[in-house]
C-alpha positions in Angstrom: -5.2 15.9 -16.7 -7.7 16.7 -14.2 -5.8 17.2 -11.0 -6.6 16.1 -7.6 -6.8 18.8 -4.8 -4.9 15.8 -3.0 -2.1 15.2 -5.6 1.6 16.0 -3.7 4.5 17.0 -5.7 6.5 18.0 -3.0 8.4 16.0 0.1 6.4 17.6 2.5 2.4 17.4 2.3 0.3 20.1 2.1 -2.4 21.6 4.2 -5.2 21.5 0.7 -4.4 17.4 0.9 -4.4 17.1 4.6 -7.3 16.1 7.6 -9.8 18.7 7.4 -11.4 17.5 11.0 -14.8 16.0 11.2 -17.6 18.4 9.7 -15.1 20.4 7.9 -16.0 18.9 4.5 -18.8 21.2 3.7 -21.5 19.1 5.7 -21.0 16.1 3.6 -19.4 12.8 5.5 -16.9 12.7 7.5 -13.9 10.9 5.8 -13.5 7.6 7.4 -9.8 8.4 8.5 -8.0 12.0 8.8 -4.3 12.2 9.3 -3.0 15.9 9.8 0.7 16.9 10.2 1.6 13.6 11.9 5.1 13.1 12.9 7.0 10.2 14.9 10.1 10.9 16.0 12.7 8.6 18.1 15.2 11.0 19.3 16.4 13.2 16.5 15.5 11.1 13.5 11.9 11.3 12.7 10.6 8.0 11.1 7.3 9.8 10.1 7.8 13.4 9.2 4.5 16.0 8.9 2.3 13.2 6.5 -1.3 14.8 5.9 -3.9 12.9 4.1 -7.9 11.7 4.4 -9.7 8.6 3.4 -13.0 8.4 2.4 -15.4 5.7 3.6 -15.5 2.2 1.8 -12.2 3.3 0.1 -9.1 1.5 -0.4 -6.2 3.6 0.3 -2.8 2.3 -0.3 0.3 3.5 1.7 2.9 2.9 -1.1 7.0 3.2 -0.3 9.8 0.6 0.6 10.3 -1.0 3.8 11.9 1.8 6.3 9.7 4.5 4.8 7.6 4.8 7.8 4.6 3.1 6.4 4.2 0.9 9.1 4.7 3.8 11.8 2.1 5.6 9.9 0.2 2.4 11.1 1.1 2.1 14.5 0.1 5.2 15.6 -3.3 5.2 13.6 -4.4 2.0 15.8 -3.1 3.1 18.7 0.2 0.7 19.3 2.6 3.7 19.5 2.4 7.0 20.6 2.3 10.3 18.6 5.2 12.7 18.6 3.1 15.6 17.2 0.0 16.3 14.9 -3.5 14.2 14.8 -4.8 11.3 13.6 -9.1 10.9 13.7 -10.1 7.2 12.8 -14.2 6.9 12.5 -14.4 10.4 14.5 -12.6 9.2 17.5 -9.1 10.9 18.2 -6.4 8.3 18.7 -4.3 10.2 21.8 -7.4 11.0 23.5 -10.3 8.0 22.6 -8.2 5.1 22.2 -10.4 2.1 23.4 -13.2 3.9 20.8 -10.6 3.5 18.2 -10.1 0.1 19.0 -13.7 -1.0 19.0 -14.0 0.1 15.2 -10.9 -1.2 13.4 -9.1 -4.5 12.6 -5.7 -4.6 12.2 -3.4 -7.3 10.1 -0.3 -6.7 11.1 3.1 -7.5 8.4 4.2 -11.2 10.5 1.4 -14.2 10.9 0.6 -14.7 14.6 -2.0 -16.6 14.5 -1.9 -20.1 17.5 -0.2 -22.7 15.1 -1.6 -24.8 17.4 -4.7 -24.2 17.7 -8.0 -24.9 14.6 -8.7 -22.0 12.5 -11.8 -22.1 14.1 -10.3 -21.8 17.3 -8.2 -19.3 16.5 -11.5 -17.0 15.4 -13.4 -18.0 18.4 -10.5 -17.1 20.5 -10.1 -13.6 19.1 -14.0 -13.4 18.9 -14.2 -13.4 22.7 -11.4 -11.2 23.5 -14.0 -8.2 21.4 -17.0 -9.7 23.4 -18.5 -10.7 20.1 -22.0 -12.0 22.0 -21.9 -16.0 21.9 -25.2 -15.8 20.3 -23.7 -14.3 17.2 -20.3 -15.5 17.3 -20.5 -18.8 15.5 -22.4 -17.0 12.7 -19.8 -14.7 12.2 -17.0 -17.3 12.0 -19.3 -19.1 9.5 -19.4 -16.2 7.0 -15.5 -15.3 7.8 -15.2 -18.9 6.8 -16.8 -18.7 3.9 -15.8 -15.4 2.4 -12.2 -16.4 2.9 -12.7 -19.6 1.5 -11.8 -22.0 4.9 -14.5 -23.9 5.3 -13.4 -27.3 4.4 -10.3 -26.3 7.1 -12.0 -24.9 10.3 -10.9 -27.9 12.0 -7.9 -28.5 11.2 -4.8 -27.1 12.9 -3.0 -23.6 11.8 0.1 -24.9 11.5 -1.1 -27.5 8.4 -2.1 -24.6 6.0 -0.2 -23.5 3.3 1.1 -19.2 4.1 -1.3 -18.3 1.7 -4.1 -20.0 3.7 -2.4 -18.6 7.2 -2.7 -15.1 5.6 -6.5 -15.6 4.7 -7.1 -16.8 8.5 -5.2 -13.5 10.0 -8.1 -11.4 7.8 -10.7 -13.5 8.5 -9.4 -13.1 12.0 -9.3 -9.4 12.1 -12.8 -9.3 10.8 -14.1 -11.2 13.7 -15.8 -8.1 15.7 -16.8 -6.4 12.7 -14.9 -3.6 12.1 -15.0 -0.5 10.3 -11.9 0.0 8.9 -9.3 -2.2 8.2 -6.2 -1.9 8.3 -3.2 -4.6 6.5 -0.1 -3.9 6.9 2.0 -5.4 3.9 -0.6 -8.6 3.6 0.6 -10.1 0.9 4.5 -10.5 1.4 6.5 -13.5 1.3 3.0 -15.1 -0.8 4.0 -16.6 -4.1 2.6 -14.8 -6.8 -0.9 -17.2 -7.1 -1.2 -16.7 -3.5 -1.1 -13.1 -3.9 -3.2 -13.0 -6.3 -5.7 -15.0 -4.6 -5.9 -12.6 -1.3 -6.6 -9.4 -3.7 -9.3 -11.2 -4.8 -10.4 -11.9 -1.4 -10.1 -8.1 -0.4 -12.3 -6.7 -3.3 -14.7 -9.7 -2.5 -15.0 -8.7 1.6 -14.8 -4.9 0.8 -18.3 -5.3 -1.3 -19.9 -7.4 1.4 -18.6 -5.6 4.3 -18.6 -2.1 2.9 -15.2 -1.6 4.8 -12.6 1.2 4.8 -9.2 -0.4 4.0 -6.0 0.9 4.4 -3.2 -0.6 2.8 0.9 -0.9 3.1 2.8 -1.8 0.3 5.7 -2.1 -1.2 4.5 -4.2 -4.4 3.4 -1.7 -7.4 1.4 -4.1 -9.2 -0.7 -4.5 -5.8 -1.4 -1.2 -4.7 -2.1 -0.5 -8.8 -4.7 -3.4 -8.9 -6.4 -3.1 -5.6 -6.0 0.8 -4.2 -9.0 3.7 -5.2 -5.5 6.2 -4.6 -2.7 6.1 -4.0 0.0 7.8 -1.7 3.5 7.4 -2.0 5.7 7.6 1.2 9.4 8.0 1.3 12.1 8.8 4.1 8.9 9.4 6.4 7.2 11.8 4.0 4.3 11.8 1.5 5.6 12.7 -1.9 2.6 11.7 -4.2 -1.1 11.4 -3.7 -3.8 10.6 -5.6 -5.5 7.6 -8.0 -3.4 5.0 -9.3 -4.3 6.2 -12.9 -3.7 10.2 -12.3 -0.4 9.4 -10.6 0.6 7.8 -13.9 -0.5 10.7 -16.1 1.6 12.8 -14.1 4.9 11.5 -14.9 6.2 12.8 -18.3 6.3 10.1 -21.2 3.2 7.9 -21.5 5.2 5.0 -23.0 8.4 3.2 -21.7 10.7 1.4 -24.0 13.1 -0.8 -22.4 16.2 -1.9 -24.6 19.3 -3.8 -24.2 21.7 -3.2 -26.9 25.4 -4.8 -27.7 28.7 -2.3 -28.4 27.3 0.0 -27.2 29.6 3.7 -27.6 30.6 5.8 -24.3 28.2 8.7 -25.0 25.1 5.9 -26.5 22.7 7.3 -23.2 23.2 11.1 -24.7 21.9 10.3 -27.8 19.0 8.4 -26.6 18.4 11.4 -24.8 18.3 13.6 -27.9 15.3 11.5 -30.0 12.6 12.6 -30.5 9.7 12.7 -27.7 12.0 11.5 -24.6 11.8 12.6 -21.3 14.5 10.7 -19.8 16.9 7.7 -20.1 18.1 5.3 -17.1 20.7 3.4 -17.6 20.1 0.1 -16.2 23.4 -2.2 -16.7 24.5 -4.5 -19.0 24.0 -2.1 -21.5 19.8 -2.1 -20.8 17.9 1.2 -20.9 14.7 2.5 -19.7 13.3 5.3 -21.8 10.1 7.1 -21.1 8.7 8.7 -23.9 5.6 10.8 -25.7 5.5 9.3 -28.8 6.4 5.4 -27.9 6.3 4.4 -31.8 7.9 6.9 -32.8 10.9 7.2 -30.9 10.8 3.1 -31.2 11.5 3.5 -35.0 13.9 6.0 -34.6 16.0 4.2 -31.9 16.1 1.1 -34.2 17.7 3.6 -37.0 20.0 5.4 -34.5 21.6 1.4 -33.3 21.7 0.4 -37.0 23.7 3.9 -38.1 26.0 3.8 -35.2 26.5 0.2 -35.4 25.2 -1.0 -32.1 23.4 -4.9 -31.7 20.1 -4.7 -30.4 19.3 -7.6 -28.1 15.7 -7.1 -27.0 13.1 -4.3 -26.9 9.8 -3.6 -25.5 7.5 -0.8 -25.0 4.7 -0.8 -22.7 2.7 2.1 -20.6 4.1 4.6 -17.6 3.8 2.2 -14.5 3.9 3.2 -10.8 7.7 1.9 -10.7 8.2 5.0 -13.3 5.7 7.4 -10.6 8.3 6.6 -7.7 11.2 7.3 -9.6 9.6 10.4 -10.8 8.9 12.0 -7.4 12.0 10.4 -5.2 14.5 10.3 -8.0 15.3 6.5 -7.6 14.2 2.7 -7.6 11.9 1.4 -5.1 13.8 -0.8 -3.0 12.8 -4.4 -2.4 14.3 -4.8 1.0 13.7 -7.8 3.7 10.7 -7.4 5.5 11.1 -6.3 8.9 8.9 -7.8 11.3 7.5 -6.2 14.2 6.8 -7.9 18.0 3.0 -6.4 18.1 0.5 -9.7 18.0 -3.1 -7.8 17.8 -3.9 -4.4 18.6 -5.3 -4.0 22.5 -8.1 -4.7 23.3 -10.7 -1.4 24.2 -9.8 -0.7 27.7 -6.4 -1.8 27.8 -3.6 0.7 27.1 -1.1 0.7 24.3 
């Protein structure tokens, strides 16, 4: 595997993958986002602990991790909503700490909570937001028309927001965050609470918007399939630390074992897990309860054959068997030692990023 220089394999972000500062990349175009050893502490608790990474222009960059890992705190620091305890963040060439107004002019932010006014129409929500960002009146209508078309809400422009489905309201939030034509778009858990069909619709819409608007997008998520589907590169965050960073294919290739076997047995002996670990090509075995085992192997075909033979010889019943390629779930377990938790979504009190000229 070709190793990305940004790949992190330890709990602390290494300087090699950190922010280089404008102009430090050999004369090439500066990165859209530079985060350099950033820290956020609440008393003695470090919500974000020495994290460094950079995001290229027009890249979709994902922060993947469980709720409580520090992803939302990272976004809130980068978008000027909370002060940085230590380290530095540079957004489109503007330092978050010293140039917050300039940062706010070039970013769009979509928080976890749905925050559009439910008593206003779709168009009124967009119009008010455009006015808050001083979008000129002569271009405001055209911008709203274009965005409604992009998010497929033109037919509902006069509908009260309270009448929209959850997926439609999320699309409205995304359109609202783009009404002032930002260069960099932050989305915090954009599909949490949506049904599977609506989630896929949001993914397709974000990909379409990125191609039309040439946006740089930073997205936080605790959904593996979302990160795999959308992101050019993924940073895995856990307990406030950045533990791995690379593109999805490279991250999956970095996990020992190219195939995953999931099997459920009956009448297993006490040493069954140990026997499974001894099979050819097996790199790890996880007992998931109810005699269900998840086996990582470098040779799925050979291990599967050996598994069936071993079960027959031991008089163990085989209830189910599936073989698949390594997933981001396996990547997360490999780097953190545990499963990605799907916890209750935390809601935050902010409604929108501060306008230029206002204090965070």
